[in-house]
C-alpha positions in Angstrom: -3.2 -51.8 212.9 -2.4 -54.7 210.7 -0.9 -53.9 207.3 -0.1 -57.4 206.0 -1.6 -57.9 202.5 -1.4 -61.4 201.1 1.5 -62.9 203.1 2.3 -62.9 206.8 6.1 -62.6 206.7 8.0 -59.4 206.8 8.6 -59.4 203.0 4.9 -59.8 202.3 4.1 -57.0 204.8 6.5 -54.5 203.2 5.4 -55.5 199.7 1.7 -55.1 200.7 2.4 -51.6 202.1 4.3 -50.5 198.9 1.5 -51.8 196.6 -1.0 -50.0 198.8 1.1 -46.8 198.6 1.1 -46.8 194.8 -2.6 -47.6 194.5 -3.5 -45.0 197.1 -1.5 -42.3 195.5 -3.0 -43.0 192.1 -6.6 -43.0 193.4 -6.2 -39.9 195.4 -4.5 -38.0 192.5 -7.4 -39.2 190.3 -10.0 -38.0 192.7 -8.3 -34.6 193.3 -8.0 -34.1 189.5 -11.3 -35.3 188.2 -13.3 -33.6 191.1 -11.0 -30.6 191.2 -10.6 -28.2 194.0 -6.8 -27.6 194.4 -4.9 -25.8 191.7 -2.2 -27.6 189.8 0.2 -29.2 190.7 -1.2 -29.5 194.3 -3.4 -32.5 193.5 -0.3 -34.6 192.7 1.7 -33.3 195.7 -1.2 -33.7 198.2 -1.9 -37.2 196.8 1.7 -38.2 197.4 1.6 -36.8 200.9 -1.7 -38.6 201.8 -0.3 -41.9 200.4 3.0 -41.4 202.3 1.3 -40.6 205.6 -1.0 -43.7 205.1 2.1 -45.8 204.2 3.6 -44.7 207.6 0.5 -46.3 209.2 -0.9 -42.9 210.3 -4.7 -43.1 210.3 -5.0 -39.3 209.5 -3.6 -39.9 206.0 -6.8 -41.5 204.7 -8.9 -39.2 206.8 -7.4 -36.1 205.2 -7.5 -37.4 201.6 -11.1 -38.6 202.1 -12.3 -35.3 203.5 -10.6 -33.3 200.7 -12.4 -35.3 198.1 -15.7 -34.8 200.0 -15.0 -31.0 200.2 -14.4 -30.9 196.4 -17.6 -32.9 195.8 -19.7 -30.6 198.0 -18.2 -27.5 196.4 -19.0 -28.7 192.9 -22.5 -30.0 193.9 -23.3 -26.6 195.3 -22.0 -24.9 192.1 -24.1 -27.0 189.8 -27.3 -26.9 191.8 -27.6 -30.3 193.5 -28.7 -28.8 196.8 -31.3 -26.6 195.1 -33.4 -29.8 194.8 -34.1 -29.8 198.5 -36.4 -27.2 200.2 -35.6 -25.6 203.5 -32.3 -25.2 205.4 -32.9 -28.1 207.7 -33.3 -30.6 204.9 -30.2 -29.3 203.2 -28.2 -29.6 206.4 -29.4 -33.2 206.7 -28.4 -34.0 203.1 -25.1 -32.3 203.5 -24.3 -34.1 206.7 -25.4 -37.4 205.1 -23.0 -36.8 202.2 -20.0 -35.9 204.3 -20.4 -38.5 207.1 -19.1 -41.5 205.1 -15.9 -39.7 204.2 -15.2 -39.0 207.9 -16.4 -42.3 209.3 -15.0 -44.8 206.9 -11.3 -43.9 207.3 -11.7 -44.4 211.0 -12.7 -48.1 210.6 -9.9 -49.0 208.2 -7.7 -51.6 209.8 -5.5 -53.1 206.9 -4.2 -52.6 203.4 -7.2 -54.3 201.8 -9.5 -51.7 203.3 -7.4 -48.9 201.9 -7.4 -50.5 198.5 -11.1 -51.0 198.8 -11.6 -47.3 199.3 -9.3 -46.6 196.4 -11.2 -48.9 194.0 -14.4 -47.0 194.9 -12.8 -43.7 193.9 -11.2 -45.2 190.7 -14.6 -46.8 189.7 -16.2 -43.3 189.9 -13.4 -41.9 187.8 -14.1 -44.5 185.1 -17.7 -43.2 184.9 -16.6 -39.8 183.6 -15.6 -41.1 180.2 -17.7 -42.8 177.5 -14.9 -45.2 176.6 -14.4 -46.4 180.2 -17.6 -46.1 182.1 -18.6 -49.7 181.5 -15.5 -50.9 183.4 -16.6 -49.3 186.7 -18.9 -52.1 187.9 -16.7 -55.0 186.7 -13.8 -53.3 188.5 -15.8 -53.4 191.7 -16.9 -57.0 191.2 -13.3 -58.2 190.5 -11.9 -56.7 193.7 -15.0 -57.9 195.6 -13.6 -61.4 195.1 -10.3 -60.3 196.8 -11.7 -58.6 199.9 -14.9 -59.4 201.6 -17.2 -57.9 204.3 -16.0 -54.5 205.3 -13.9 -54.1 202.1 -16.9 -54.5 199.8 -18.9 -52.1 201.9 -16.1 -49.5 201.7 -15.9 -49.7 197.9 -19.7 -49.5 197.5 -20.0 -46.6 199.9 -17.4 -44.4 198.2 -18.6 -45.3 194.7 -22.3 -44.6 195.7 -21.8 -41.4 197.7 -19.6 -39.8 195.0 -21.4 -41.0 191.9 -25.1 -40.9 192.8 -25.4 -37.2 193.4 -23.6 -36.5 190.1 -26.0 -39.0 188.4 -29.0 -37.3 189.9 -27.9 -33.8 188.7 -27.0 -35.0 185.3 -30.4 -36.7 184.9 -32.2 -33.4 185.9 -30.1 -31.4 183.5 -31.0 -33.8 180.6 -34.5 -34.7 181.7 -37.0 -35.6 179.0 -40.7 -36.2 179.8 -41.5 -39.9 179.7 -37.9 -41.0 179.7 -36.8 -43.0 182.8 -33.4 -42.2 184.4 -30.7 -44.6 183.1 -29.4 -47.0 185.7 -25.8 -47.1 184.4 -24.6 -44.3 182.2 -21.4 -42.2 181.7 -21.1 -39.0 183.6 -19.5 -37.2 180.7 -22.1 -34.4 180.6 -21.8 -33.4 184.2 -18.0 -33.9 184.1 -17.6 -30.7 182.1 -19.6 -28.8 184.7 -17.3 -29.7 187.6 -14.0 -28.8 185.9 -13.3 -25.7 187.9 -10.7 -25.5 190.6 -9.1 -22.8 192.6 -6.6 -20.6 190.7 -4.5 -20.1 193.8 -4.6 -20.8 197.5 -5.4 -17.4 199.0 -8.1 -15.7 201.0 -10.1 -14.7 197.9 -10.1 -18.2 196.5 -11.0 -19.7 199.8 -13.8 -17.2 200.1 -15.1 -18.3 196.8 -15.4 -21.9 198.0 -17.1 -20.7 201.2 -19.6 -18.5 199.3 -20.4 -21.4 197.0 -21.1 -23.8 199.8 -23.0 -21.2 201.9 -25.4 -20.8 198.9 -26.6 -24.3 199.7 -28.7 -22.7 202.5 -29.7 -19.6 200.5 -30.8 -21.1 197.2 -34.6 -21.5 196.5 -34.8 -24.2 193.9 -33.2 -26.2 191.1 -33.0 -24.7 187.7 -32.0 -26.7 184.7 
């Protein structure tokens, strides 16, 4: 795996790894906090560990961080009724698999620091959407970094941004639906943000059962209620 960033010499390689470590730690902490699952202060600790393992060029670092974010996303989507939109267990399993797949597949195709930063930018861009004062910066951030990395890097940013933000945008639109009003193409997620601010109080059997029960309701629910 190549971890050279902008220069090919040893100094450039180590500098690139350190810059990637910082960006990766910040983006993971942001994802764990804004789409909360773990109780405080675990988001910070886990973000550091994920970034450190990634810094050591272990491919499981990004895999673990990515899957934790996807688990938090699925947990909250199940809580706020996203899966109620779909009828029948088969369609729900297909949608659930479709949502989780990128978070498992993308880390496996990462080959350098720029790919890691591309994933991080996708996560940070979604974080910007949660606040009215910053949401307009999300797309410019993606476009700016798209000039640095090309090809697979652009795809990684777009995939993470899309697969995290679009389900939240859909559920926010359904909760605020007004007849005759078309869904906005680019809007802050400040309304839905308040609905997903619930994390585990502790890491124990009862709290883990709560997560399992919430996700299992995906297959038991009958329909979406505003």
